[in-house]
C-alpha positions as CSV (number, residue, x, y, z in Angstrom):
1,M,-41.7,31.4,23.3
2,G,-39.8,28.2,22.4
3,R,-37.9,27.9,19.1
4,V,-39.1,25.5,16.5
5,P,-36.3,23.0,15.9
6,S,-34.9,23.2,12.3
7,S,-35.4,20.2,10.1
8,S,-31.7,19.9,9.6
9,R,-31.2,18.8,13.2
10,H,-33.4,15.8,12.8
11,R,-31.9,14.6,9.6
12,R,-29.9,11.4,9.6
13,S,-26.2,11.8,9.2
14,Y,-24.9,11.4,5.7
15,Q,-24.0,7.8,5.0
16,S,-20.5,7.2,3.7
17,G,-19.8,4.6,1.1
18,P,-21.8,3.7,-2.0
19,R,-25.5,4.5,-2.2
20,R,-27.9,1.7,-1.8
21,N,-31.6,0.8,-2.0
22,E,-33.9,3.9,-1.6
23,R,-30.9,6.3,-1.6
24,I,-30.4,5.7,-5.4
25,R,-32.4,8.5,-6.9
26,V,-31.6,8.2,-10.6
27,P,-34.7,7.3,-12.7
28,E,-32.9,4.5,-14.7
29,I,-29.9,2.3,-13.8
30,R,-28.0,-0.6,-15.4
31,V,-28.4,-3.6,-13.2
32,V,-26.0,-6.5,-12.6
33,G,-27.4,-9.6,-11.0
34,P,-26.2,-11.4,-7.9
35,E,-24.1,-13.9,-9.9
36,G,-22.5,-11.1,-11.9
37,A,-24.6,-11.5,-15.0
38,M,-25.8,-8.3,-16.7
39,I,-29.6,-7.9,-16.4
40,G,-29.9,-4.7,-18.3
41,V,-31.2,-1.1,-18.1
42,M,-34.4,-0.7,-16.1
43,P,-36.2,1.8,-13.8
44,T,-34.8,2.1,-10.3
45,K,-38.1,1.1,-8.7
46,K,-38.2,-2.2,-10.7
47,A,-34.6,-3.0,-9.9
48,L,-35.2,-2.3,-6.2
49,D,-38.2,-4.7,-6.2
50,L,-36.1,-7.3,-8.0
51,A,-33.4,-7.0,-5.3
52,K,-35.8,-7.2,-2.4
53,S,-37.5,-10.3,-3.9
54,V,-34.2,-12.1,-3.8
55,G,-33.5,-10.8,-0.2
56,L,-30.5,-8.7,-1.2
57,D,-29.6,-5.0,-1.6
58,L,-29.3,-2.8,-4.6
59,V,-25.9,-1.1,-4.4
60,E,-24.5,1.6,-6.8
61,V,-21.0,0.4,-7.8
62,S,-20.3,2.9,-10.6
63,P,-22.1,6.2,-10.0
64,N,-20.3,8.2,-12.7
65,S,-21.3,6.1,-15.7
66,R,-24.4,6.8,-17.7
67,P,-26.7,5.2,-16.6
68,P,-25.2,4.4,-13.2
69,V,-24.3,0.7,-12.7
70,C,-26.0,-1.0,-9.7
71,R,-25.5,-4.5,-8.5
72,I,-27.8,-6.8,-6.6
73,L,-25.7,-8.2,-3.6
74,D,-25.5,-8.5,0.2
75,F,-24.3,-5.0,1.3
76,G,-22.7,-6.2,4.5
77,K,-20.6,-8.7,2.7
78,Y,-19.7,-6.2,0.0
79,M,-18.4,-3.6,2.6
80,Y,-16.4,-6.4,4.3
81,E,-14.7,-7.3,1.1
82,Q,-14.0,-3.7,0.3
83,S,-12.3,-3.1,3.7
84,K,-10.3,-6.3,3.2
85,K,-9.1,-5.0,-0.2
86,Q,-8.1,-1.7,1.3
87,K,-6.1,-3.4,4.2
88,E,-4.4,-5.7,1.7
89,S,-3.3,-2.8,-0.5
90,K,-1.9,-0.9,2.6
91,S,0.0,-3.9,3.8
92,T,1.7,-4.6,0.5
93,S,2.9,-1.0,0.0
94,Q,6.7,-0.7,0.5
95,K,8.3,1.5,3.0
96,L,11.8,3.1,2.6
97,K,14.1,2.1,5.5
98,E,17.6,3.6,6.0
99,V,20.8,2.2,7.3
100,K,23.6,4.6,8.0
101,F,27.3,3.9,7.9
102,R,30.5,5.8,8.7
103,V,33.8,5.7,6.9
104,K,35.7,4.2,9.9
105,I,33.1,1.6,10.8
106,D,34.3,-1.4,12.8
107,T,33.8,-4.9,11.4
108,H,31.3,-6.0,14.0
109,D,29.3,-2.8,13.7
110,Y,29.3,-3.2,9.9
111,M,28.0,-6.8,10.3
112,T,25.2,-5.6,12.6
113,K,24.1,-3.0,10.1
114,I,24.2,-5.5,7.3
115,R,22.1,-8.0,9.3
116,R,19.6,-5.2,10.1
117,A,19.5,-4.3,6.4
118,E,18.8,-7.9,5.5
119,D,15.9,-7.9,7.9
120,F,14.4,-4.8,6.3
121,L,14.8,-6.3,2.8
122,D,13.3,-9.6,3.9
123,K,10.1,-7.8,5.0
124,G,9.9,-6.4,1.4
125,N,10.9,-2.8,2.3
126,K,13.2,-0.7,0.1
127,L,16.5,0.2,1.7
128,K,18.6,3.4,1.5
129,L,22.2,2.9,2.4
130,T,23.8,6.2,3.5
131,L,27.5,6.7,4.4
132,M,28.2,10.0,6.3
133,F,31.4,11.9,6.2
134,R,32.6,14.3,9.0
135,G,35.3,16.9,8.8
136,R,38.5,15.7,7.0
137,E,36.9,12.3,6.1
138,M,35.7,14.2,3.0
139,E,39.3,13.9,1.7
140,H,38.8,10.1,1.5
141,T,35.6,9.7,-0.4
142,D,37.2,6.7,-2.2
143,L,37.1,4.8,1.1
144,G,33.5,5.7,1.5
145,F,32.6,4.4,-2.0
146,E,34.5,1.2,-1.2
147,T,32.4,0.6,2.0
148,V,29.1,1.3,0.2
149,K,30.1,-1.0,-2.7
150,R,31.1,-3.7,-0.2
151,A,27.6,-3.4,1.5
152,I,25.9,-3.6,-1.9
153,K,27.9,-6.8,-2.7
154,D,27.1,-8.3,0.7
155,L,23.4,-7.6,0.1
156,E,23.2,-8.8,-3.5
157,S,21.5,-12.1,-2.4
158,M,18.6,-9.9,-1.0
159,A,18.4,-6.9,-3.2
160,T,19.5,-5.0,-6.3
161,A,20.8,-1.4,-6.4
162,D,18.4,1.0,-8.2
163,N,21.3,3.2,-9.2
164,D,25.1,3.7,-8.6
165,P,26.2,5.2,-5.3
166,R,26.3,9.0,-5.5
167,L,28.0,11.6,-3.4
168,A,25.6,14.3,-2.4
169,G,27.1,16.9,0.0
170,R,28.7,15.0,2.9
171,N,26.8,11.7,2.2
172,I,27.1,8.8,-0.2
173,S,23.7,7.2,-0.8
174,V,22.2,4.4,-2.8
175,T,18.7,2.8,-2.8
176,L,18.2,-0.9,-2.9
177,S,15.0,-2.7,-4.0
178,P,14.3,-6.2,-2.6
179,L,14.4,-9.2,-4.9
180,P,11.2,-11.3,-5.2
181,S,10.7,-13.3,-2.0
182,S,11.5,-16.6,-3.8
183,R,15.0,-15.4,-4.7
184,R,16.0,-13.8,-1.4
185,K,18.7,-15.6,0.6
186,K,20.0,-14.3,3.9
187,K,23.8,-14.4,4.1
188,F,24.3,-13.0,7.5
189,G,21.0,-13.2,9.3
190,D,19.5,-15.8,11.6
191,E,19.0,-18.4,8.9
192,A,22.6,-18.2,7.8
193,E,23.9,-18.8,11.3
194,G,21.8,-21.8,12.1
């Protein structure tokens, strides 16, 4: 004998995102019109008929309020705008980049690291400057602090130090935050050379 398929196998997969149209199962909702004007509290069926008469969808925008707030709008356009907002918020988030120095760093190596740091700051990222000590170099922490302070001074047209350089174990580190893009001026990068 064959098995009878369970009803759960034939159900449509759960839809992610806000509920819309017939999926809104609350008896009463607060309705906002297509132009953003408040229409008022009404039965869900009446609001759905109103949305369909205009040729748009009824979308639940605030499910946790009492009664839930639904808006009459084009669902495809709404989802597109939401994804655009998410992408925008991701792209504006800052990353922490790190540039490492040594106590006996050569002038040209130092300049390369500073140019690299300027590029990171120019892209709006935070920057962590780290100076590492090895072996007996720990006896000359004052030289390390001088190098880090020189780097901060060279980058002052691009960023401000969040705090003073601190010695933690065998490293001196400091975090720099970029200046607003209108105030950033590269000293050593491509623009400064040309």
